[in-house]
Residue, then its C-alpha position, 0 to 999 in steps of 0.5 A: m452216718d444216718a441222716q436225720k429225719p425232720k422232727p415235728g414242729p406244734g402240733g405234731r406235724l412235719p416242716s412244709l417246704g415253706f412259701k418261697p417254692f409256693a410262691m416261685i412256682a404258683g408265681l411262675v405258672v401266673l406269669l408264664d400264663q399273663a404273658t403268653k395270654l398277653l401275646v394272643l391279645a396282641k397278635l392274632p385276633l379273635h376267633h382267627a386261629v395260626s395253624v403250628i401243626p397241621g391237623f394237630f395243633n392250631l392257635t386260636h384265640i378265643r373267650n371262656p365265659g364259662g367254667a371248665f368245658g364251657f361250663m355255665a357259658s350261656g349262664s347270667l354274667e352276675i351269677r357265672s362271676l360270683l360263682f366263680l369268683g367265690v369258687s376260686v377264693f374257696a379253692m385257692g384257699l384249700i391249696v394254701y391250707f394243703y400246703r401248709s399241710t403237705p411235709k416236706a417229704y412230697p415235694y411233687l406233692a407240694s409242687a404239684l398244688a402250687m401249680i393248681f394254685g398259680g393256674a387258678a391264679g391265672n385266671l383269675v385274674d382274666r376273670l377279674r380284667f375281662g369276665e372271662v377267660v382267653d384261651f389259645l391251645d386248640l389240640y384236634v384231629g380232624v374234625y375232634h377238637w379237645p375244648a381249647f385251652n391255656v398255660a393255666d389250665s394245663a398247670i391246673s392239669i399236670g398239677i392234679t395228675i400229680f395229685i391224682f397219682h399219688a392219691v392212687m399209689g397210696k403216697m400221701p403224706s398221713 
């Protein structure tokens, strides 16, 4: 017996996975992100580091007032705040739109979008609370450091990697 194919809904769209999986994945990302940041804030003074794997990985409490890789870190606080708030809300709206447009047949892509949303939300919480983002994961080899990041940044990076994989491999919904 053949498995039934999903039937298109209104407007000819295939049904998405729905709100619950999206909320669970995005919520888990925000929860893990904020819990780890609370631990860093409580246990590690600003600009201090703890070596976890010598020569490769530290926990380092820093604050990033800019965007990715410190973009606009030295700009005006008001302009930075408005820009990052606006960009975050716009991006999160687009992610919800794309998620709702992603058919059930693309669960990895849908999960990737939820991860990106959760990461954006986690960093937005920091921007609203502190005007900057708490970063603490510090990877390096000798004197070569990757910019410090956090759980939200990791979720965004993983989600974008999955999204790019789908795009490059031609596995995007039509």
